[in-house]
C-alpha positions in Angstrom: -25.4 27.8 -39.2 -22.9 27.9 -42.0 -22.8 24.9 -44.3 -19.6 23.0 -44.7 -18.2 20.9 -47.4 -15.6 18.5 -47.4 -12.9 18.0 -50.0 -10.5 15.1 -50.3 -7.0 15.6 -51.4 -3.9 13.2 -51.1 -0.7 14.3 -49.8 2.8 12.9 -50.4 5.6 12.8 -47.9 7.5 16.0 -48.4 8.5 18.9 -46.2 6.8 20.0 -42.8 4.0 18.1 -41.4 4.0 16.3 -37.9 0.8 14.5 -36.4 0.2 12.0 -33.5 -2.8 9.6 -33.1 -3.1 7.6 -29.9 -4.4 4.3 -30.2 -7.5 3.4 -28.7 -8.2 0.7 -25.6 -4.4 0.9 -24.5 -3.0 -0.5 -27.9 -0.5 2.5 -28.2 1.7 0.5 -25.6 2.0 -2.2 -27.9 3.1 -0.4 -30.8 6.5 -0.7 -32.5 7.6 2.5 -33.0 6.8 6.4 -33.3 8.1 8.9 -35.7 7.7 12.4 -37.1 6.6 12.8 -40.9 6.7 16.0 -42.8 4.3 16.9 -45.2 3.8 19.7 -47.9 3.7 22.1 -49.1 0.1 21.4 -50.4 -1.7 22.8 -53.1 -5.7 21.7 -53.3 -5.9 23.0 -56.5 -9.5 24.4 -56.3 -10.7 27.8 -56.2 -13.1 28.0 -53.4 -15.9 30.3 -53.9 -18.4 31.1 -51.0 -21.8 31.6 -51.2 -23.8 34.9 -51.2 -25.1 35.3 -48.2 -26.5 38.8 -48.4 -27.1 41.8 -50.6 -27.2 41.6 -54.8 -24.7 39.9 -56.8 -22.4 43.0 -57.6 -19.7 44.7 -55.0 -20.2 48.0 -57.2 -16.3 48.8 -56.4 -16.9 48.9 -52.8 -14.2 46.6 -51.6 -14.9 43.9 -50.8 -13.5 43.3 -47.4 -12.0 39.9 -47.4 -11.2 37.6 -44.8 -9.4 34.3 -45.0 -9.1 31.8 -42.0 -8.1 28.3 -41.1 -9.0 26.6 -37.9 -7.1 23.8 -36.0 -6.6 20.6 -37.6 -8.4 17.7 -36.7 -8.4 13.9 -37.2 -10.7 12.0 -39.5 -10.3 8.1 -39.0 -6.7 7.3 -38.4 -4.8 8.6 -41.3 -6.5 11.9 -42.2 -6.5 15.4 -41.2 -9.4 17.8 -41.7 -8.0 21.5 -42.3 -11.3 24.1 -41.9 -11.0 27.1 -44.3 -13.4 30.0 -43.9 -13.6 32.9 -46.6 -15.7 35.7 -46.1 -16.3 38.9 -48.0 -18.5 41.9 -47.4 -19.3 45.1 -49.1 -17.3 47.6 -47.3 -15.9 51.4 -47.1 -12.3 52.2 -46.9 -12.3 52.0 -43.0 -14.0 48.5 -43.2 -17.4 49.6 -42.1 -20.1 47.7 -44.1 -21.3 49.5 -47.1 -25.0 49.4 -48.7 -26.5 47.2 -50.1 -24.5 44.9 -48.0 -23.4 42.3 -50.3 -21.6 39.5 -48.5 -20.1 35.9 -49.1 -19.2 33.3 -46.7 -18.6 29.7 -46.5 -16.5 27.2 -44.7 -14.9 24.1 -46.1 -13.3 20.9 -44.4 -10.1 20.1 -46.6 -9.6 16.3 -46.0 -5.8 15.7 -46.3 -4.9 12.1 -47.0 -1.5 11.5 -45.5 -1.2 8.2 -47.7 0.8 6.6 -44.8 2.7 3.3 -45.2 0.8 0.2 -44.4 0.2 -0.3 -40.4 1.0 3.4 -39.8 -1.7 5.5 -38.1 -1.3 9.0 -36.7 -0.9 9.5 -32.9 -2.9 11.9 -31.2 -3.2 13.7 -27.5 -6.8 13.4 -26.1 -8.2 12.8 -29.7 -6.4 15.5 -31.5 -3.6 15.0 -34.1 0.0 16.1 -32.8 0.9 18.7 -35.5 4.2 21.0 -35.2 4.5 24.0 -37.5 2.0 26.8 -37.9 -1.7 25.4 -37.7 -3.8 28.4 -38.2 -4.0 31.7 -40.5 -5.9 35.0 -40.4 -5.7 37.0 -43.5 -7.6 40.2 -44.1 -7.1 42.7 -47.1 -9.6 45.1 -48.9 -9.8 44.7 -52.6 -9.6 48.1 -54.7 -9.8 46.9 -58.3 -11.0 44.2 -60.7 -7.6 42.1 -60.9 -6.6 39.1 -59.3 -5.4 40.1 -55.6 -2.2 38.3 -54.0 -2.7 39.2 -50.4 0.0 38.7 -48.1 -0.2 35.3 -46.4 0.7 34.2 -42.9 0.5 31.1 -40.7 -0.4 27.6 -42.3 -1.3 29.3 -45.5 1.7 29.6 -47.7 0.4 31.6 -50.6 -2.9 32.5 -51.9 -4.6 34.3 -54.9 -8.1 36.1 -54.7 -10.8 37.5 -56.6 -12.9 40.0 -54.9 -14.8 42.7 -57.2 -14.8 42.4 -60.9 -16.4 44.2 -63.9 -19.8 42.5 -63.6 -21.6 40.2 -60.9 -19.4 38.3 -58.9 -20.9 37.6 -55.4 -21.6 33.8 -55.0 -19.8 32.9 -58.6 -16.5 34.3 -58.9 -15.6 36.2 -55.8 -13.2 33.6 -53.8 -9.6 32.5 -53.3 -7.0 29.7 -54.2 -4.6 28.7 -51.3 -1.4 26.8 -50.9 -0.8 25.4 -47.6 2.8 25.2 -45.8 4.2 22.1 -44.5 3.5 20.4 -41.2 4.9 17.5 -39.5 2.7 14.7 -37.9 3.8 12.0 -35.3 2.8 8.7 -36.5 2.4 5.1 -34.6 3.4 2.0 -36.2 0.8 -0.7 -35.4 2.0 -4.3 -34.3 1.1 -7.0 -37.0 -1.9 -8.3 -34.8 -3.5 -4.8 -34.6 -2.7 -4.0 -38.6 -4.6 -7.5 -39.5 -7.5 -6.8 -36.9 -9.1 -4.2 -39.4 -9.8 -2.0 -36.5 -7.7 1.1 -37.5 -8.9 0.5 -41.2 -5.0 1.2 -42.1 -3.6 -0.3 -45.4 -2.6 -3.6 -45.1 1.0 -4.8 -46.0 
């Protein structure tokens, strides 16, 4: 089972995210209002370097074949979104077949996006999942062919990315990895009643 790490970042309302969180115990009917709020683009600022899981530390000019993916956003608490980011690289031939000695890196991170909502507002949900509009997944593949920084074509929720695959020395587990910027998404949010807000049940910021 792959290890997962969680990184916490704070997001400011800006340009494209819509979530929704359903309140437990029937409290949704008592909420004052719902609205869609936009967030992003979002740059976590980190280089994400996956762990070496096979072979030696050097790709030796054989790729690597790099795969960068994201999973569906999930909700943490009442005002934070987790975006799974998966990066995988493997020593490969030009036709994508694995190359001996099978150097490989991979890791999954749960990127925690603090929406920094106003006091007494929480994310609305459907069946425990946040209501998010806009692209929520990405699936990117490329094969490295040199020792320079690569800028593969982005898609889905990933707006842009820079990656390092092979280098002149050892890199697997130490330098191979990517820096990503996420596109905006829109989230539906719910305003709590004052009684709900002050109850402490929703762990929201107080007015």
